[in-house]
LUMDOFI-57153 format. One record per residue (C-alpha): residue number from 1; residue in one letter; x, y, z. Coordinates in steps of 0.2 Angstrom, whole numbers. Example, Ala and Ser with C-alpha at 12.3 -4.5 7.8 and 13.67 -1.06 7.14 Angstrom:
// residues 2
+-----+--------+-------+-------+-------+
: num : residu :    px :    py :    pz :
+-----+--------+-------+-------+-------+
:   1 :      A :    62 :   -22 :    39 :
:   2 :      S :    68 :    -5 :    36 :
+-----+--------+-------+-------+-------+
// end
This chain:
// residues 342
+-----+--------+-------+-------+-------+
: num : residu :    px :    py :    pz :
+-----+--------+-------+-------+-------+
:   1 :      M :    37 :  -778 :  -221 :
:   2 :      V :    32 :  -761 :  -225 :
:   3 :      A :    45 :  -748 :  -219 :
:   4 :      P :    38 :  -734 :  -207 :
:   5 :      P :    35 :  -717 :  -215 :
:   6 :      P :    49 :  -705 :  -211 :
:   7 :      A :    46 :  -694 :  -195 :
:   8 :      V :    40 :  -677 :  -199 :
:   9 :      R :    51 :  -664 :  -192 :
:  10 :      G :    44 :  -648 :  -186 :
:  11 :      P :    51 :  -631 :  -190 :
:  12 :      R :    67 :  -628 :  -181 :
:  13 :      P :    66 :  -616 :  -166 :
:  14 :      L :    71 :  -598 :  -169 :
:  15 :      N :    84 :  -590 :  -157 :
:  16 :      P :    84 :  -571 :  -153 :
:  17 :      V :    95 :  -567 :  -168 :
:  18 :      D :    84 :  -578 :  -180 :
:  19 :      Q :    69 :  -569 :  -174 :
:  20 :      V :    76 :  -552 :  -178 :
:  21 :      A :    82 :  -558 :  -195 :
:  22 :      T :    64 :  -565 :  -198 :
:  23 :      L :    56 :  -549 :  -193 :
:  24 :      L :    68 :  -538 :  -204 :
:  25 :      L :    65 :  -549 :  -219 :
:  26 :      A :    46 :  -549 :  -217 :
:  27 :      M :    47 :  -530 :  -216 :
:  28 :      G :    55 :  -528 :  -233 :
:  29 :      K :    69 :  -517 :  -238 :
:  30 :      P :    62 :  -499 :  -235 :
:  31 :      A :    57 :  -502 :  -217 :
:  32 :      A :    71 :  -514 :  -213 :
:  33 :      G :    83 :  -502 :  -220 :
:  34 :      R :    78 :  -488 :  -208 :
:  35 :      L :    82 :  -500 :  -194 :
:  36 :      L :    98 :  -508 :  -200 :
:  37 :      K :   108 :  -492 :  -198 :
:  38 :      Y :   106 :  -492 :  -179 :
:  39 :      F :   115 :  -509 :  -178 :
:  40 :      E :   133 :  -511 :  -174 :
:  41 :      P :   144 :  -520 :  -187 :
:  42 :      D :   146 :  -535 :  -177 :
:  43 :      E :   127 :  -536 :  -174 :
:  44 :      L :   124 :  -534 :  -193 :
:  45 :      K :   136 :  -549 :  -196 :
:  46 :      R :   126 :  -560 :  -185 :
:  47 :      I :   109 :  -555 :  -192 :
:  48 :      T :   116 :  -557 :  -209 :
:  49 :      R :   123 :  -575 :  -205 :
:  50 :      S :   106 :  -579 :  -197 :
:  51 :      A :    96 :  -573 :  -212 :
:  52 :      M :   107 :  -583 :  -224 :
:  53 :      H :   105 :  -600 :  -215 :
:  54 :      L :    87 :  -596 :  -209 :
:  55 :      G :    79 :  -607 :  -222 :
:  56 :      A :    60 :  -608 :  -223 :
:  57 :      V :    50 :  -600 :  -209 :
:  58 :      S :    32 :  -606 :  -208 :
:  59 :      P :    18 :  -594 :  -207 :
:  60 :      N :    14 :  -599 :  -189 :
:  61 :      Q :    32 :  -595 :  -184 :
:  62 :      L :    31 :  -578 :  -193 :
:  63 :      D :    15 :  -575 :  -184 :
:  64 :      D :    23 :  -580 :  -167 :
:  65 :      V :    38 :  -568 :  -170 :
:  66 :      V :    26 :  -554 :  -175 :
:  67 :      E :    16 :  -558 :  -160 :
:  68 :      I :    31 :  -557 :  -148 :
:  69 :      F :    35 :  -540 :  -154 :
:  70 :      S :    18 :  -533 :  -155 :
:  71 :      E :    14 :  -539 :  -137 :
:  72 :      E :    28 :  -529 :  -130 :
:  73 :      F :    23 :  -513 :  -138 :
:  74 :      S :     4 :  -514 :  -139 :
:  75 :      N :    -9 :  -505 :  -128 :
:  76 :      G :     4 :  -492 :  -123 :
:  77 :      A :    14 :  -504 :  -113 :
:  78 :      S :    28 :  -496 :  -103 :
:  79 :      L :    46 :  -501 :  -104 :
:  80 :      V :    57 :  -504 :   -89 :
:  81 :      G :    75 :  -503 :   -92 :
:  82 :      T :    85 :  -514 :   -81 :
:  83 :      A :   102 :  -524 :   -82 :
:  84 :      Q :    92 :  -540 :   -84 :
:  85 :      E :    82 :  -533 :   -98 :
:  86 :      V :    98 :  -527 :  -107 :
:  87 :      E :   107 :  -544 :  -104 :
:  88 :      K :    92 :  -553 :  -112 :
:  89 :      L :    92 :  -541 :  -127 :
:  90 :      L :   111 :  -544 :  -130 :
:  91 :      T :   111 :  -563 :  -127 :
:  92 :      G :   112 :  -571 :  -144 :
:  93 :      L :   118 :  -555 :  -152 :
:  94 :      L :   135 :  -553 :  -143 :
:  95 :      P :   147 :  -566 :  -136 :
:  96 :      A :   144 :  -570 :  -117 :
:  97 :      D :   161 :  -563 :  -112 :
:  98 :      Q :   158 :  -546 :  -121 :
:  99 :      I :   140 :  -545 :  -113 :
: 100 :      A :   148 :  -547 :   -96 :
: 101 :      D :   161 :  -534 :  -100 :
: 102 :      I :   148 :  -521 :  -106 :
: 103 :      L :   136 :  -524 :   -91 :
: 104 :      A :   151 :  -523 :   -78 :
: 105 :      E :   156 :  -506 :   -86 :
: 106 :      V :   138 :  -500 :   -86 :
: 107 :      R :   134 :  -505 :   -69 :
: 108 :      G :   150 :  -496 :   -63 :
: 109 :      N :   145 :  -480 :   -71 :
: 110 :      A :   127 :  -481 :   -65 :
: 111 :      A :   134 :  -484 :   -47 :
: 112 :      R :   145 :  -469 :   -49 :
: 113 :      S :   131 :  -459 :   -56 :
: 114 :      V :   120 :  -463 :   -41 :
: 115 :      W :   132 :  -456 :   -28 :
: 116 :      E :   137 :  -441 :   -38 :
: 117 :      R :   118 :  -436 :   -41 :
: 118 :      M :   115 :  -439 :   -22 :
: 119 :      G :   126 :  -423 :   -20 :
: 120 :      T :   112 :  -413 :   -29 :
: 121 :      V :    98 :  -418 :   -17 :
: 122 :      S :    93 :  -405 :    -4 :
: 123 :      E :   102 :  -408 :    12 :
: 124 :      S :    86 :  -407 :    22 :
: 125 :      V :    77 :  -419 :    10 :
: 126 :      L :    91 :  -432 :    12 :
: 127 :      A :    91 :  -429 :    30 :
: 128 :      S :    72 :  -432 :    32 :
: 129 :      Y :    75 :  -448 :    21 :
: 130 :      L :    89 :  -455 :    32 :
: 131 :      V :    79 :  -451 :    48 :
: 132 :      K :    67 :  -465 :    43 :
: 133 :      E :    80 :  -477 :    38 :
: 134 :      H :    90 :  -489 :    49 :
: 135 :      P :   106 :  -480 :    57 :
: 136 :      Q :   117 :  -493 :    48 :
: 137 :      T :   109 :  -489 :    31 :
: 138 :      A :   111 :  -470 :    35 :
: 139 :      A :   129 :  -473 :    39 :
: 140 :      L :   132 :  -482 :    23 :
: 141 :      I :   124 :  -469 :    12 :
: 142 :      L :   133 :  -454 :    21 :
: 143 :      S :   150 :  -464 :    20 :
: 144 :      R :   148 :  -465 :     1 :
: 145 :      V :   143 :  -447 :    -3 :
: 146 :      K :   155 :  -432 :    -4 :
: 147 :      P :   161 :  -427 :    13 :
: 148 :      A :   154 :  -409 :    10 :
: 149 :      T :   137 :  -416 :     7 :
: 150 :      A :   138 :  -428 :    22 :
: 151 :      A :   143 :  -414 :    33 :
: 152 :      K :   128 :  -403 :    28 :
: 153 :      V :   116 :  -418 :    30 :
: 154 :      M :   123 :  -422 :    47 :
: 155 :      G :   118 :  -404 :    52 :
: 156 :      H :   100 :  -408 :    49 :
: 157 :      L :   100 :  -424 :    59 :
: 158 :      P :    94 :  -425 :    77 :
: 159 :      G :   108 :  -426 :    89 :
: 160 :      P :   106 :  -444 :    95 :
: 161 :      L :   104 :  -451 :    77 :
: 162 :      R :   119 :  -440 :    71 :
: 163 :      N :   130 :  -447 :    85 :
: 164 :      T :   124 :  -465 :    82 :
: 165 :      V :   128 :  -463 :    63 :
: 166 :      M :   145 :  -457 :    66 :
: 167 :      R :   150 :  -471 :    78 :
: 168 :      R :   143 :  -484 :    65 :
: 169 :      M :   154 :  -475 :    51 :
: 170 :      L :   169 :  -477 :    61 :
: 171 :      S :   166 :  -495 :    64 :
: 172 :      F :   163 :  -500 :    46 :
: 173 :      K :   169 :  -516 :    39 :
: 174 :      P :   171 :  -520 :    20 :
: 175 :      I :   154 :  -519 :    12 :
: 176 :      I :   148 :  -535 :     3 :
: 177 :      D :   145 :  -530 :   -16 :
: 178 :      E :   127 :  -537 :   -15 :
: 179 :      I :   122 :  -526 :    -1 :
: 180 :      L :   130 :  -510 :    -9 :
: 181 :      Q :   121 :  -514 :   -25 :
: 182 :      S :   105 :  -516 :   -16 :
: 183 :      V :   107 :  -499 :    -8 :
: 184 :      E :   112 :  -491 :   -24 :
: 185 :      K :    97 :  -499 :   -33 :
: 186 :      T :    85 :  -492 :   -19 :
: 187 :      L :    92 :  -475 :   -20 :
: 188 :      H :    91 :  -475 :   -39 :
: 189 :      E :    73 :  -479 :   -38 :
: 190 :      D :    69 :  -467 :   -24 :
: 191 :      F :    78 :  -452 :   -30 :
: 192 :      M :    81 :  -454 :   -48 :
: 193 :      I :    66 :  -464 :   -55 :
: 194 :      N :    49 :  -463 :   -47 :
: 195 :      G :    54 :  -451 :   -33 :
: 196 :      S :    40 :  -458 :   -22 :
: 197 :      R :    50 :  -458 :    -6 :
: 198 :      N :    60 :  -443 :   -11 :
: 199 :      S :    43 :  -434 :   -13 :
: 200 :      G :    38 :  -439 :     5 :
: 201 :      A :    55 :  -433 :    12 :
: 202 :      D :    53 :  -417 :     2 :
: 203 :      T :    35 :  -415 :    10 :
: 204 :      H :    43 :  -416 :    27 :
: 205 :      A :    56 :  -404 :    23 :
: 206 :      K :    44 :  -391 :    16 :
: 207 :      M :    32 :  -393 :    30 :
: 208 :      A :    47 :  -390 :    42 :
: 209 :      D :    51 :  -375 :    33 :
: 210 :      I :    33 :  -369 :    35 :
: 211 :      I :    32 :  -373 :    53 :
: 212 :      N :    49 :  -364 :    56 :
: 213 :      K :    41 :  -348 :    51 :
: 214 :      M :    27 :  -349 :    64 :
: 215 :      D :    28 :  -341 :    81 :
: 216 :      R :    31 :  -353 :    95 :
: 217 :      A :    12 :  -355 :   101 :
: 218 :      Q :     7 :  -359 :    83 :
: 219 :      M :    21 :  -371 :    81 :
: 220 :      D :    17 :  -381 :    97 :
: 221 :      D :    -2 :  -381 :    92 :
: 222 :      V :     2 :  -388 :    75 :
: 223 :      L :    14 :  -402 :    81 :
: 224 :      S :     2 :  -407 :    95 :
: 225 :      S :   -12 :  -409 :    82 :
: 226 :      L :    -1 :  -419 :    70 :
: 227 :      A :     5 :  -430 :    85 :
: 228 :      E :   -13 :  -437 :    87 :
: 229 :      T :   -13 :  -444 :    70 :
: 230 :      R :     5 :  -444 :    63 :
: 231 :      P :    17 :  -447 :    77 :
: 232 :      K :    31 :  -453 :    66 :
: 233 :      S :    29 :  -438 :    55 :
: 234 :      V :    30 :  -427 :    70 :
: 235 :      E :    46 :  -436 :    75 :
: 236 :      T :    54 :  -432 :    58 :
: 237 :      L :    48 :  -414 :    58 :
: 238 :      K :    56 :  -411 :    75 :
: 239 :      G :    72 :  -417 :    68 :
: 240 :      L :    71 :  -404 :    55 :
: 241 :      L :    65 :  -389 :    64 :
: 242 :      F :    76 :  -375 :    70 :
: 243 :      T :    68 :  -360 :    79 :
: 244 :      F :    74 :  -344 :    86 :
: 245 :      D :    73 :  -352 :   103 :
: 246 :      D :    85 :  -366 :    97 :
: 247 :      I :    99 :  -353 :    95 :
: 248 :      V :   104 :  -355 :   113 :
: 249 :      K :   108 :  -374 :   109 :
: 250 :      L :   121 :  -369 :    96 :
: 251 :      A :   139 :  -371 :   101 :
: 252 :      P :   147 :  -354 :   107 :
: 253 :      R :   158 :  -352 :    91 :
: 254 :      A :   143 :  -356 :    80 :
: 255 :      R :   133 :  -342 :    89 :
: 256 :      T :   147 :  -330 :    87 :
: 257 :      T :   149 :  -334 :    69 :
: 258 :      L :   130 :  -332 :    66 :
: 259 :      F :   128 :  -315 :    75 :
: 260 :      D :   143 :  -308 :    67 :
: 261 :      A :   132 :  -308 :    51 :
: 262 :      V :   117 :  -301 :    59 :
: 263 :      P :   114 :  -282 :    59 :
: 264 :      N :   113 :  -274 :    76 :
: 265 :      D :    96 :  -266 :    73 :
: 266 :      R :    89 :  -283 :    68 :
: 267 :      L :    96 :  -292 :    83 :
: 268 :      V :    89 :  -278 :    95 :
: 269 :      L :    72 :  -281 :    87 :
: 270 :      A :    73 :  -300 :    89 :
: 271 :      L :    78 :  -299 :   107 :
: 272 :      K :    64 :  -288 :   112 :
: 273 :      G :    52 :  -298 :   124 :
: 274 :      T :    65 :  -312 :   128 :
: 275 :      D :    69 :  -317 :   146 :
: 276 :      A :    84 :  -312 :   154 :
: 277 :      E :    93 :  -330 :   153 :
: 278 :      F :    90 :  -331 :   135 :
: 279 :      R :    96 :  -314 :   132 :
: 280 :      G :   111 :  -316 :   142 :
: 281 :      V :   116 :  -331 :   131 :
: 282 :      I :   114 :  -321 :   115 :
: 283 :      L :   123 :  -306 :   122 :
: 284 :      G :   138 :  -317 :   128 :
: 285 :      A :   141 :  -322 :   109 :
: 286 :      L :   144 :  -303 :   105 :
: 287 :      S :   160 :  -293 :   106 :
: 288 :      A :   161 :  -281 :   120 :
: 289 :      R :   158 :  -266 :   110 :
: 290 :      V :   143 :  -273 :   100 :
: 291 :      R :   136 :  -280 :   117 :
: 292 :      R :   136 :  -263 :   125 :
: 293 :      M :   127 :  -255 :   110 :
: 294 :      V :   114 :  -269 :   109 :
: 295 :      E :   111 :  -268 :   128 :
: 296 :      H :   109 :  -249 :   127 :
: 297 :      E :    96 :  -250 :   113 :
: 298 :      L :    86 :  -264 :   123 :
: 299 :      N :    86 :  -254 :   139 :
: 300 :      G :    81 :  -237 :   131 :
: 301 :      G :    73 :  -241 :   115 :
: 302 :      E :    55 :  -239 :   110 :
: 303 :      P :    43 :  -254 :   110 :
: 304 :      A :    41 :  -263 :    93 :
: 305 :      A :    26 :  -271 :    85 :
: 306 :      Q :    25 :  -290 :    87 :
: 307 :      K :    25 :  -293 :    68 :
: 308 :      D :    42 :  -284 :    67 :
: 309 :      V :    49 :  -294 :    81 :
: 310 :      L :    44 :  -311 :    74 :
: 311 :      E :    50 :  -306 :    56 :
: 312 :      A :    67 :  -301 :    64 :
: 313 :      R :    68 :  -318 :    73 :
: 314 :      R :    63 :  -327 :    57 :
: 315 :      S :    76 :  -319 :    47 :
: 316 :      I :    90 :  -324 :    59 :
: 317 :      T :    84 :  -342 :    60 :
: 318 :      D :    83 :  -342 :    41 :
: 319 :      L :   101 :  -335 :    40 :
: 320 :      A :   107 :  -349 :    53 :
: 321 :      M :    99 :  -362 :    41 :
: 322 :      E :   108 :  -355 :    26 :
: 323 :      M :   125 :  -354 :    35 :
: 324 :      A :   123 :  -372 :    41 :
: 325 :      G :   119 :  -377 :    23 :
: 326 :      R :   135 :  -369 :    17 :
: 327 :      G :   145 :  -378 :    31 :
: 328 :      E :   149 :  -361 :    40 :
: 329 :      I :   141 :  -367 :    56 :
: 330 :      E :   134 :  -383 :    63 :
: 331 :      I :   116 :  -383 :    69 :
: 332 :      N :   117 :  -394 :    85 :
: 333 :      P :    99 :  -397 :    92 :
: 334 :      G :   107 :  -409 :   104 :
: 335 :      G :   115 :  -395 :   114 :
: 336 :      E :   132 :  -402 :   114 :
: 337 :      D :   143 :  -387 :   118 :
: 338 :      E :   160 :  -385 :   110 :
: 339 :      A :   174 :  -381 :   122 :
: 340 :      L :   184 :  -366 :   118 :
: 341 :      I :   202 :  -364 :   122 :
: 342 :      R :   209 :  -346 :   124 :
+-----+--------+-------+-------+-------+
// end
């Protein structure tokens, strides 16, 4: 009986370390030498051990390895750095427990970086971003950023939403890690990478700043026109707007703080043409001496050009927004008065 021929064994499969070793050997000493200096000592040991036991590599295997690397970088292909990609890169080069330690540390640093960098985002931009999110998501985000940042952002939120967010923040239970990581990933993508949603939020903030500088008739006309085609955008814009007329909605202490920083002549100019009720609220925020001076100027002063009056009003609303941004006053469009005790 004739014995069967021995089975033909195909080339052994190459693991990731083998592939690196194969490519480096094929590149030759000059080119490979320029790359080897970037490897850590432990990685070099693994690559060296693999190269020593590599044995024969068939031309087809070499072509496959080259093809794998060339496909990754041909045609200007972009790279997307993620934890999963890093883990795949390190698998086979480092022990599994060491990879886990590295990724845990990196993920922790990345998370801290997201919340720290959120503090550099404009309060109005972050507010317009949160207006479009679920209140629970907004509450989670504001509970993680620095208190000073959260306070400034709260000042830009519509009153009802701000109150809802505050209630949700008070009733928080421990957050599941997966949920927190999902939020961190979304914020990283929106604000740190592509900026797409950040750009949209920034657009609303810029538009609100423009509309704030219009007179009331122009503002109403613009908002009415936008409401026909972009009702959701108008809702967002209204939450960001603050006009001279809204000053009466400030808490009494906030009005007093604001007008302490406004020159008397500018206030007189801004109050020209206002009705008695509005004027009375503003005058009530002034000290007795300043109030007498302003009333005297309003009653006996010369008429002013509309352009100058509007400019004075804009400068006061701009000042109010700046003071709110610094946390000196709270802009409260919801009209919730603050009780004062004397």
